[in-house]
C-alpha positions as CSV (number, residue, x, y, z in Angstrom):
1,X,20.8,-5.2,2.6
2,X,19.7,-7.7,5.2
3,X,18.5,-11.1,4.0
4,X,16.4,-13.3,6.4
5,X,15.7,-16.9,5.3
6,X,12.7,-18.7,6.8
7,X,11.6,-22.3,6.5
8,X,8.3,-21.6,4.8
9,X,5.5,-19.1,4.0
10,X,4.1,-19.2,7.5
11,X,7.4,-18.2,9.1
12,X,8.1,-15.7,6.4
13,X,4.8,-14.0,7.1
14,X,5.4,-14.0,10.9
15,X,8.9,-12.4,10.5
16,X,7.4,-9.8,8.1
17,X,4.6,-9.0,10.6
18,X,7.2,-8.7,13.4
19,X,9.1,-6.0,11.3
20,X,5.9,-4.1,10.5
21,X,4.6,-4.2,14.1
22,X,8.0,-3.1,15.4
23,X,7.7,0.0,13.2
24,X,4.3,0.8,14.6
25,X,5.4,0.3,18.2
26,X,8.5,2.4,17.7
27,X,6.6,5.2,15.9
28,X,2.8,5.0,16.6
29,X,2.0,7.7,14.0
30,X,4.2,6.1,11.3
31,X,3.4,6.0,7.6
32,X,3.3,2.4,6.3
33,X,3.5,1.7,2.6
34,X,1.4,-1.4,1.9
35,X,1.2,-3.9,-0.8
36,X,-1.4,-6.3,-2.2
37,X,-1.3,-9.7,-3.9
38,X,-1.2,-13.1,-2.3
39,X,2.2,-12.8,-0.6
40,X,1.4,-10.3,2.1
41,X,-1.9,-11.9,3.2
42,X,-0.2,-14.1,5.9
43,X,1.6,-11.1,7.4
44,X,-1.7,-9.1,7.5
45,X,-3.4,-12.0,9.2
46,X,-0.7,-12.1,11.8
47,X,-1.0,-8.3,12.4
48,X,-4.8,-8.7,12.8
49,X,-4.3,-11.5,15.4
50,X,-1.8,-9.3,17.4
51,X,-4.3,-6.4,17.3
52,X,-7.1,-8.6,18.6
53,X,-4.8,-9.7,21.5
54,X,-4.1,-6.0,22.3
55,X,-0.4,-6.2,21.3
56,X,-0.5,-3.4,18.7
57,X,-2.4,-0.2,18.2
58,X,-3.0,1.3,14.7
59,X,-5.1,4.3,15.8
60,X,-2.4,6.8,14.7
61,X,-1.0,4.9,11.8
62,X,-1.3,6.3,8.2
63,X,-1.0,4.1,5.2
64,X,-0.4,4.5,1.5
65,X,-0.8,1.6,-0.9
66,X,1.4,1.0,-3.9
67,X,-1.2,0.8,-6.6
68,X,-4.8,0.4,-7.8
69,X,-6.4,-0.8,-11.0
70,X,-7.6,2.0,-13.3
71,X,-11.4,1.7,-13.7
72,X,-12.3,-0.4,-10.7
73,X,-14.4,1.1,-7.9
74,X,-13.4,0.7,-4.3
75,X,-16.3,-1.8,-3.7
76,X,-15.3,-4.0,-6.6
77,X,-14.2,-7.3,-5.2
78,X,-11.0,-7.2,-7.2
79,X,-10.0,-3.6,-6.4
80,X,-7.0,-3.2,-4.1
81,X,-9.1,-1.0,-1.8
82,X,-11.5,-4.0,-1.3
83,X,-8.5,-6.3,-0.8
84,X,-7.0,-4.1,2.0
85,X,-10.4,-3.8,3.7
86,X,-10.9,-7.5,3.5
87,X,-7.4,-8.6,4.7
88,X,-6.4,-5.8,7.1
89,X,-8.3,-2.5,7.5
90,X,-11.6,-3.8,8.6
91,X,-9.9,-6.0,11.3
92,X,-7.8,-3.3,13.0
93,X,-8.4,0.2,14.4
94,X,-6.8,2.2,11.7
95,X,-8.9,5.3,10.8
96,X,-10.4,5.1,7.3
97,X,-9.4,8.7,6.6
98,X,-5.7,7.6,7.3
99,X,-5.7,5.0,4.6
100,X,-4.8,6.1,1.1
101,X,-5.0,4.2,-2.2
102,X,-4.8,5.7,-5.8
103,X,-8.2,6.7,-7.1
104,X,-9.0,4.1,-9.7
105,X,-12.1,5.9,-10.8
106,X,-10.4,9.1,-11.7
107,X,-10.5,9.2,-15.5
108,X,-7.9,11.9,-15.8
109,X,-4.7,9.9,-15.3
110,X,-2.5,13.0,-14.9
111,X,-4.8,14.3,-12.1
112,X,-5.0,11.0,-10.3
113,X,-1.2,10.7,-10.3
114,X,-0.6,14.3,-9.1
115,X,-3.1,13.9,-6.3
116,X,-1.4,10.7,-5.1
117,X,2.0,12.3,-5.2
118,X,0.6,15.2,-3.2
119,X,-0.8,12.8,-0.5
120,X,2.6,11.1,-0.1
121,X,4.3,14.4,0.1
122,X,1.9,15.8,2.7
123,X,2.3,12.7,4.9
124,X,6.0,13.4,5.0
125,X,7.0,10.3,3.1
126,X,6.9,6.6,4.0
127,X,8.6,5.2,7.1
128,X,8.4,1.5,6.0
129,X,7.4,0.3,2.6
130,X,6.3,-3.3,2.2
131,X,6.9,-4.8,-1.2
132,X,6.2,-8.1,-3.0
133,X,8.1,-9.1,-6.2
134,X,6.6,-9.9,-9.5
135,X,7.9,-12.7,-11.7
136,X,9.3,-10.2,-14.1
137,X,10.8,-8.1,-11.4
138,X,8.1,-5.5,-11.1
139,X,7.5,-3.7,-7.8
140,X,4.1,-2.1,-7.5
141,X,3.1,-2.0,-11.1
142,X,6.4,-0.6,-12.2
143,X,6.9,-2.9,-15.1
144,X,10.2,-3.6,-17.0
145,X,11.0,-0.8,-19.4
146,X,13.6,1.5,-20.8
147,X,13.8,3.8,-17.7
148,X,12.8,3.8,-14.0
149,X,9.5,5.7,-13.6
150,X,10.0,8.2,-10.8
151,X,6.5,9.5,-9.8
152,X,3.0,8.0,-9.5
153,X,2.0,7.1,-13.1
154,X,-0.5,5.2,-15.1
155,X,0.9,2.0,-16.5
156,X,-0.1,-0.3,-19.3
157,X,0.2,-3.8,-17.6
158,X,2.3,-6.3,-19.4
159,X,0.8,-9.5,-20.8
160,X,2.7,-11.5,-18.1
161,X,1.2,-9.4,-15.3
162,X,-2.3,-9.6,-16.7
163,X,-1.9,-13.3,-17.0
164,X,-0.6,-13.6,-13.4
165,X,-3.6,-11.5,-12.1
166,X,-6.2,-13.3,-14.2
167,X,-6.6,-16.0,-11.5
168,X,-8.4,-13.4,-9.4
169,X,-11.0,-12.7,-12.1
170,X,-13.7,-14.8,-13.8
171,X,-12.0,-14.5,-17.1
172,X,-8.8,-13.0,-18.5
173,X,-10.9,-10.5,-20.4
174,X,-12.1,-8.9,-17.2
175,X,-8.6,-8.1,-15.9
176,X,-7.9,-4.4,-16.1
177,X,-5.1,-3.5,-18.6
178,X,-4.0,-0.3,-16.8
179,X,-3.2,0.7,-13.2
180,X,-2.1,3.7,-11.2
181,X,1.1,2.9,-9.4
182,X,3.5,4.6,-7.0
183,X,6.7,5.5,-8.7
184,X,10.2,4.3,-8.1
185,X,11.2,7.6,-6.6
186,X,8.6,7.4,-3.8
187,X,9.5,3.8,-3.1
188,X,13.2,4.6,-2.9
189,X,12.5,7.6,-0.6
190,X,10.9,5.3,2.0
191,X,13.1,5.3,5.1
192,X,13.0,1.5,5.2
193,X,12.0,-1.1,2.7
194,X,10.7,-4.7,3.5
195,X,10.4,-7.1,0.6
196,X,8.8,-10.5,1.1
197,X,9.1,-13.4,-1.3
198,X,7.8,-17.0,-1.3
199,X,8.0,-20.0,-3.5
200,X,10.5,-21.6,-5.9
201,X,9.0,-19.7,-8.9
202,X,10.5,-16.5,-7.4
203,X,14.0,-17.9,-7.0
204,X,15.4,-16.7,-10.3
205,X,14.0,-13.2,-10.2
206,X,15.2,-12.8,-6.6
207,X,18.7,-13.6,-7.8
208,X,18.4,-11.3,-10.8
209,X,17.0,-8.4,-8.7
210,X,19.5,-8.4,-5.9
211,X,22.6,-10.0,-7.4
212,X,22.4,-8.9,-11.0
213,X,22.9,-5.6,-12.8
214,X,20.8,-2.6,-11.8
215,X,18.5,-2.1,-14.8
216,X,15.0,-0.9,-15.5
217,X,14.5,-4.2,-17.3
218,X,14.4,-5.6,-13.7
219,X,12.7,-2.8,-11.8
220,X,13.3,-4.3,-8.3
221,X,17.1,-4.2,-9.0
222,X,17.0,-0.5,-8.1
223,X,16.6,-1.6,-4.5
224,X,20.3,-2.4,-4.4
225,X,20.8,1.3,-4.2
226,X,18.7,1.8,-1.0
227,X,20.5,1.9,2.3
228,X,17.9,0.0,4.4
229,X,16.4,-3.0,2.7
230,X,15.3,-6.2,4.4
231,X,14.5,-9.2,2.2
232,X,12.5,-11.9,3.9
233,X,11.9,-15.1,2.0
234,X,11.3,-18.8,2.4
235,X,14.0,-21.3,1.5
236,X,12.5,-22.0,-1.9
237,X,12.5,-18.3,-2.9
238,X,16.0,-17.8,-1.7
239,X,17.4,-21.0,-3.1
240,X,19.7,-19.3,-5.6
241,X,21.2,-16.7,-3.3
242,X,24.8,-17.4,-2.4
243,X,25.4,-18.7,1.1
244,X,27.7,-15.9,2.0
245,X,24.9,-13.4,1.4
246,X,23.2,-14.3,4.7
């Protein structure tokens, strides 16, 4: 695992965007695994600026997102499809038909999950998967549990995750309680993984995930078994990592 410490969120975002853009430049028709949440916004903004300058071309890129709330339509302002359009897709030349997000409106959870697994399979897997890190160690919506979930699945969100996401909704009662999420198997089969973390509130879970035992109680800890992981974080988020790890 490679760990890159940056001074602050701005520099973390720029380093992450550099890694993502390098993947696109090296393999123009690559498959990017993308994440939502507040952490990747800065990286997406940087990618958009580089696209506007003509430094990067997304015309052949395919993307798969980690997750989507069950029950939200793509045009709902809190859906992850809406998020991706707002922060990235509508500002670059990626083809809409090449962007993939779980179908939150599919009422049959088994069908929705099988369809998404098939999409990932038909694309040939993920070249570079971008991840954030939840306060409880979740990646995507793979929540702490008794076992690592392998395939795309429908998950009941924990109270902690619902509370963390409630800031995006008018009230906590509006936060969806379920989501479709890519499984650990698909994430671990990505050829490269890029995790980004920011803020002092993530310091303990970063330490637990990367320097603690591998356990489904901390889903991100499974990344210790991957052979090509880059962790990019600001000084606050990486404050508890031993100096000899860098």
